N, C-alpha and C positions, 0 to 999 in steps of 0.2 A: 483229266478232262471230265466234264459232266454235261450230258445232253438234256438234263432235267432243268426245266425252267424254274427259277426262283425269283421272288419279288424283293426288291430293294428300294428304300427311299433314296431320292436324290439328295446327297449330302451338301453339294455346293454346285453353283453354276457360275462360270466366268464368260462374259461376252467379249469377244475379241474385236468384232466389227458387226455391222448389221448382217444378220443371217449367218453368223459364224460364232459358235459357242462350244465350250468344253463342259462336260457333265461328269460329276465325281460321285463314285459309289464306294461303299465299304469293300475293301479287298478281301475276298474269301477264297481266292485261288491264285496260283502263280501263272504268269503268261510271259512268253518270250516276244521280243520285238518282231513284228510281222504277223503274229497270230491275230485272230479276230474273235469277237464275241457276237452273239446274236442278241439284239435288243428288241423287246416287245412292248408296244403300246397297247394295253388292253382294249379290245374292241376295234382295233384298227389293223395292225399288221406287225410283222417281225422282220427286221433287217439286220444285215451284218455290218459291223464297224471294227476297224483296227483299233487296237489299244494304243493310245498315244503316250501313256506313262503309267507307272505304278510307283507311288512314293508315299511315305508316311501313313501307310495303311489304307490308302485310297487308290482306286482304279479310275483312270481318266479315259474318256473317249471324246474326240473332238469332231464336230459335225458342221457341215455347211448346208444351209437350206437349199434344196433343189427340187424335190418332188413332194407329193402330198404327205408322206411319212415324215420327212425331215422338217417340213414346214410346221407340222403339228407338234413335233418335238420342240421346236423353238418356243412354243407357248407354255411348256411345262415349267413348274415352279419348284423351288427347293422344298423337300418334304413329300412331294408326290411320289408314288410308287411306279416303278417300271420293272419289267421282267428281263432277267439276264440269264444266259446259259453259255457255257464255253469254259476255257478257250478252245478254239478249233484250229486245225491246220498246222502247217510247218512254218517256222519263223526263219529269220536271217541267221546265217552262220557268222562267225567272228573272223575277220580278215584284217590284216594290218596294211598300212599304206593305201587306204581306200579313199574313194570319192563318193560321198552321199549326194545323190541328185534327187531333189524333191520338187514336184510341181503341184501347185495349188494345195488342195487338202491332203494330197499325198505327202506333204511335209510332216503331217502328224505322226504316222508310224515311224518315220525316220528320226523324229525327235527322241522317241524312246530308245531307238538303236543308238543314237548319238550319245545319250547319257550312259548306256551300257558300255560302249567302247571307251568313253572317257573314264568310267569307273575302273575299267580293266587296264588303263594306260596304253590303249591301242591307238596308234596315230591315224588320223583321218582328216580329210578336207571336205567342206560342204559347198554345194552349188544349189541355190534355191531359186525357183522360177515362179513368176506370177504375171498376171495381166498388167497389174499396176501396184504401186507401193502399198496401198491400203489393204490389199488382199493377202499380204503375207501373214502367216500364222507362226508364232514363236520365233521371230527372227533373232531376238536378243539371246535366247537360249542357245542358239547355234554359235553366235558370235562370241559368247562367253567361254565356249569350250573348244572352238575350232577356228581355223582360218576359213572364212566364209565369203563366197562370191554370190552376187545377186544379179539376176537378169529379169527385166520386165519388158513386156511387149511395147509399152509406151515410153520406156526410158525414164520413168519417175524414180526408180531406185536401181543403182548399179548399171550394168550394161544394157543397152537397148537391143532387143533381138530375141531369138529363140535359142533353145538348148544347144543346138549343134554349132552355133556361132563361136562360143568360147570353149567348147568341150575339148578339142584337140590341144589347144593352147594350155589348158589347165592340166591335162594328162601329162604333157611333156614337162611343164614348169614344176609341177608338184611331185613328179616321179610316181605317178599313180599305178598301182599294181592290181587293183580290184575296184569294181563299180557296184554300188547299191543304188536302186532307183525305185521310186514310188510316185505315182501321179497318173495323169491321163494317158491312155494307151497309145495315142498318137505320138506321145513323147517317146515311149518305148520303141516304136517303129523307127523313129528318127535316129535314136542313139544306137540301136542294135546293129544297124548297118555299119556304123563307125567302129563299134567295139569288136564285131566279128572280123572286120578288116584288120584291126590291130591285134587280134588274138588275145584280147583282154577278157578275163573271166568276169562274170557279173551275176547278180541276183535281182530279179524284178519282183515287186510285190503286186500281183495281178488282181483284177476284179472280174467277177462274173455274177450272174443271177444265182445266188446261193439260197437254198431253201432249208434242207434238212441239217446241213452242217456236218454230217457223219458219213457221207459217201454213198447213201442209199438211193436218193431220188434221181441222180444223174443230171440235174439241171445245170451244173457248173462245169460239165465235161468240155474240155477244149477239143476243137475239131482236129481230126487226123491222128491224134496220138492217144486219146482216151483218158488223159489225166483229169482226175477230179480235183478241182481247185480247192475244195474244202478239206481235202485229205492230203493229196500229194503237194498241194500248194498251201496258201496262196503265193508263197515265195518260191519261185522257180529259177533255176540257173540256166546257163547257156546250153547245157546238154539236154535238160528237160525240154527246152523250146525248139530243139532241132525237129524240123518237119512240121511245126505248127504254122499254118498258113493264114490264120485269121487275126494276127496281131495288128491292131490299128483299125479293124473293121468294127462297125456298130455291133453292140452286144445283143444277144438273143434275149427275148422277154420270157415271161413265165410259161408261155405256150410253146416256146422253142423257136419262135419266129425272129428273124433278124429285121429290125426296124431300119429301113433305109430312108435317108433323107431325100 
């Protein structure tokens, strides 16, 4: 791991949909699925992003435009320089007979995990969720290497509904023994209740406001248990999350305030 910022040119950009792109950089370090890097736009800010793949000497991060930083990132061109440091945090473990649950842009880090599991010949099934069919990222990559279920809010691809609708059915049908999940935290809150009831072990790739990346500033500490998501996470299991009361609540900002709607 390196916490020193280094500048790299953007080698390639792939646009998946409006406001949804993958950026490719020369690979200068190894990273495990679930780990993240900090990306710096000079003169603007620095933000954490999960690694969505490492292949053929290139490191890939996949980004959805949301706030000022990611909207500015969408304007970047091939050859322009950005700052990278990392990788940081703890990644996913390797478990067989698993179900990968990816929601929205959370599908990106699970894609890297899916390729790792496939490479190791570890059996798994995938469940991908989105608002509508056009919002899915990398659907073919999952279909090519795993049995894949789709759920959309509007029913334009796969089953219409939310994650908890098909979850029990898939767990039984596919004889699932372990769950991986990445996506919006409200999704974690919904599936955690079911998984705890079924005593199924799981790992969630969590998000918080991360600043230093090395456990010093305390910005990403989870309420009630003191876990620093940039060090002990961002991948946490069912034992790590015991006693955490803020799952599904609005995240705290840079000042430590929780922005309530």
